[in-house]
C-alpha positions in Angstrom: -0.2 0.1 0.0 1.1 3.8 -0.7 2.4 5.8 2.5 -0.4 7.6 4.3 -0.9 11.1 2.7 -1.8 14.0 5.0 -4.3 16.8 4.3 -4.5 20.1 6.0 -7.9 21.6 5.8 -9.2 24.5 7.8 -13.1 24.5 8.7 -14.6 27.3 6.7 -17.6 29.1 8.2 -19.7 27.8 5.2 -18.8 24.1 6.1 -20.9 24.8 9.7 -24.2 24.6 10.8 -26.1 27.8 12.7 -24.4 26.2 15.8 -20.7 26.6 14.4 -20.4 22.9 14.1 -19.3 21.2 10.9 -22.9 20.0 9.0 -22.7 16.3 9.2 -22.7 15.8 5.1 -19.8 17.9 4.9 -17.4 15.4 6.3 -18.1 13.6 3.3 -16.8 16.5 1.3 -13.6 16.6 3.6 -13.2 12.9 3.3 -13.6 12.8 -0.9 -11.6 16.1 -1.2 -8.7 14.5 0.7 -8.6 11.4 -1.3 -8.2 13.5 -4.3 -5.2 15.3 -2.9 -3.8 11.6 -1.9 -4.3 10.4 -5.6 -2.4 13.7 -6.9 0.7 12.8 -4.5 1.0 9.2 -5.1 0.7 9.8 -8.7 2.8 12.9 -8.9 0.1 14.5 -11.8 -3.7 14.9 -11.2 -4.9 11.7 -9.7 -8.4 11.6 -10.5 -7.7 12.5 -14.0 -5.3 9.5 -14.0 -7.9 7.3 -12.4 -10.1 8.2 -15.3 -7.5 7.3 -17.8 -7.5 3.8 -16.9 -10.7 3.6 -18.5 -12.8 3.1 -15.7 -15.6 4.6 -13.9 -14.3 4.4 -10.1 -18.1 4.7 -8.8 -18.3 4.8 -5.0 -20.2 1.5 -4.0 -20.0 2.3 0.0 -19.2 5.1 2.1 -19.3 5.1 6.0 -18.5 7.8 8.3 -18.3 7.6 11.9 -18.5 11.0 13.9 -16.4 10.7 16.8 -15.7 14.6 18.2 -17.2 17.8 17.0 -15.2 19.8 14.4 -16.1 23.9 14.4 -15.4 26.9 12.7 -11.6 27.6 11.9 -10.5 24.5 13.2 -7.5 23.1 11.6 -7.8 19.9 10.4 -5.4 17.3 9.5 -6.9 14.5 7.4 -4.5 11.2 7.2 -5.7 9.1 3.9 -4.7 5.7 3.4 -5.7 2.8 1.2 -7.0 0.0 3.4 -8.3 -3.1 1.1 -7.7 -3.9 -2.4 -10.3 -6.7 -3.8 -10.6 -7.9 -7.3 -13.0 -5.3 -8.6 -13.0 -2.6 -5.8 -10.7 -0.7 -3.5 -11.0 1.0 -0.3 -9.8 4.1 1.3 -9.4 5.0 5.1 -9.9 8.6 5.7 -9.4 9.5 9.2 -9.8 13.3 10.3 -8.1 15.1 13.5 -8.6 18.3 15.4 -7.0 20.3 17.8 -4.2 18.3 19.4 -4.8 15.2 17.5 -8.1 14.5 18.6 -10.0 12.0 16.3 -12.6 13.5 14.8 -13.8 11.4 12.1 -13.3 8.3 10.2 -14.4 7.3 6.9 -14.0 4.1 4.9 -15.0 5.0 0.8 -14.9 2.1 -1.2 -15.1 2.3 -5.0 -16.0 -0.4 -7.6 -14.3 -0.2 -11.2 -17.0 -0.2 -13.8 -16.4 -0.5 -17.3 -17.4 3.0 -19.2 -18.8 1.5 -22.0 -20.7 -1.9 -20.6 -21.5 -0.3 -16.9 -20.3 -3.9 -16.0 -18.1 -4.6 -12.9 -14.4 -5.0 -14.1 -11.5 -6.1 -12.7 -9.3 -3.0 -11.2 -6.6 -2.4 -14.1 -2.9 -3.6 -13.8 -1.7 0.0 -13.3 -4.2 1.1 -10.6 -3.4 -1.9 -8.7 0.2 -1.2 -8.9 -0.2 2.3 -8.1 -2.6 1.6 -5.0 -0.5 -1.4 -3.8 
């Protein structure tokens, strides 16, 4: 598996509900944005474009997010992204968000499945992508 990537993100006013706490659906955005940054670092070029260049649609099959501690406006969040699992047709990212002095705020698992753009059928992970994520 590639080394974990750490992404820094400041919680913006627009990420929060009227109480000033991060609005629950925003955590999914934080996780997906961090995965894109991790792909960029692992590939060395725009990672999402590279992924799309493997002639697959990397559709999300499953997403789970566990919220463990609140994040609030102006918090500096450090988001750790790693590859948790490689299957025959799918791959899963583990995303962990930390606030303050290393307080774990959320844990997300996001599983993508490889789909053929032409047939919309599930296909094996392309060899170059497997090598990248291994």
